[in-house]
C-alpha positions in Angstrom: 75.6 -133.9 -174.3 72.0 -135.4 -174.5 69.8 -134.4 -177.2 66.2 -133.3 -176.0 63.0 -132.7 -177.9 60.5 -130.9 -175.7 60.6 -132.9 -172.2 62.0 -136.1 -173.7 65.7 -137.1 -173.1 66.8 -139.0 -176.0 69.1 -141.4 -173.9 66.0 -142.1 -171.6 64.0 -142.7 -174.7 66.2 -145.4 -176.0 66.4 -147.1 -172.7 62.6 -147.2 -172.4 62.3 -148.7 -175.8 64.9 -151.3 -175.1 63.2 -151.9 -171.7 59.8 -152.3 -173.4 61.1 -154.9 -175.8 62.7 -156.9 -173.0 59.4 -156.8 -171.0 57.5 -158.0 -174.0 59.9 -160.8 -174.7 59.5 -161.8 -171.1 55.9 -161.8 -171.3 55.9 -163.6 -174.6 58.1 -166.4 -173.0 55.6 -166.6 -170.0 52.7 -167.1 -172.4 54.6 -169.7 -174.4 55.3 -171.6 -171.3 51.8 -171.3 -170.0 50.5 -172.7 -173.5 52.7 -175.8 -173.0 55.0 -174.7 -175.9 58.7 -175.7 -175.4 60.0 -173.0 -177.7 61.9 -169.8 -177.2 60.7 -166.4 -178.1 63.1 -166.4 -180.9 61.9 -169.7 -182.2 58.4 -168.5 -182.0 59.2 -165.5 -184.2 60.7 -167.9 -186.8 57.6 -170.2 -186.6 55.3 -167.2 -187.1 57.1 -166.0 -190.3 57.0 -169.6 -191.7 53.3 -169.8 -190.8 52.8 -166.5 -192.8 54.7 -168.1 -195.7 56.3 -171.5 -196.3 59.3 -172.1 -198.4 61.1 -168.9 -197.1 64.9 -168.8 -197.2 66.5 -168.3 -193.9 68.0 -164.9 -195.0 64.3 -163.8 -195.9 63.0 -164.9 -192.2 66.1 -162.9 -190.8 64.9 -159.8 -192.6 61.2 -160.3 -191.7 61.8 -160.7 -187.8 65.0 -158.3 -187.5 67.2 -161.1 -186.3 70.8 -161.6 -187.7 71.2 -164.7 -190.0 73.2 -166.8 -187.5 70.3 -166.4 -185.0 67.9 -167.5 -187.5 70.1 -170.5 -188.3 70.2 -171.7 -185.0 66.6 -171.3 -184.4 65.9 -173.1 -187.5 68.1 -175.9 -186.5 66.6 -176.1 -183.1 63.1 -176.2 -184.5 63.9 -178.8 -186.9 65.3 -181.1 -184.2 62.2 -180.6 -182.3 60.4 -181.8 -185.5 58.8 -178.4 -186.1 60.4 -177.4 -189.3 61.9 -179.0 -192.3 64.5 -177.7 -194.4 65.3 -178.0 -198.1 68.9 -177.1 -199.5 68.9 -174.3 -202.2 72.6 -174.1 -202.2 75.7 -174.7 -199.8 74.6 -171.7 -198.0 70.9 -171.3 -198.3 67.9 -173.4 -197.1 64.5 -173.0 -197.6 62.1 -173.5 -194.5 59.0 -175.5 -194.4 56.3 -176.5 -191.8 55.9 -180.1 -190.6 52.8 -181.8 -189.5 53.9 -181.3 -185.8 54.2 -177.7 -186.3 50.7 -177.5 -188.1 49.2 -179.2 -185.2 50.4 -176.4 -182.8 49.4 -173.6 -184.9 46.3 -172.8 -183.4 48.1 -172.6 -180.0 50.9 -170.3 -181.5 48.1 -168.0 -182.9 46.2 -168.1 -179.6 49.4 -166.9 -177.7 50.0 -164.2 -180.4 46.4 -162.8 -180.1 46.6 -163.0 -176.3 49.9 -160.8 -176.5 48.1 -158.4 -179.0 45.0 -158.0 -176.7 47.4 -157.4 -173.9 48.9 -154.4 -175.8 45.5 -153.3 -176.9 44.5 -153.1 -173.3 47.3 -150.8 -172.4 46.7 -148.3 -175.3 43.9 -146.5 -177.1 43.2 -147.5 -180.9 44.9 -144.0 -181.6 48.0 -144.5 -179.4 48.6 -147.9 -180.9 48.4 -146.4 -184.4 50.8 -143.6 -183.7 53.1 -146.0 -181.8 53.1 -148.4 -184.9 53.7 -145.3 -187.1 56.6 -144.1 -185.2 58.1 -147.7 -185.2 57.8 -147.9 -188.8 59.5 -144.6 -189.2 62.5 -145.9 -187.1 62.7 -149.2 -188.9 62.6 -147.4 -192.3 65.2 -144.8 -191.3 68.2 -147.4 -191.3 
């Protein structure tokens, strides 16, 4: 039996959240390609986290971006092979991740893509709607 609250069907709501995520990823992939960046959306998320703080461990990046550790490890390896990240071993299971000169050179392009995606989201909503949406997402994330 579907649980409802008002006129909102919980199954439909979950599907809409999933679909919105897929649409946003697709739009991000297009924006990255149009900007001339040969990186995946997952690699973009990893790079953005390292731009915010260098020397993060892969498990910290995983927590920041909500991806499993194995996926982050694959992204870091891919970005390292592209010359965009460097790693330093902390232990046999742990690597710290650092930017390279090449990744610093494209940081402004990455941030321009991020800004463009943010502006597109802002154009769809009022400031109040976006604040409520963000608050709801925080509640969902915090309710693990």
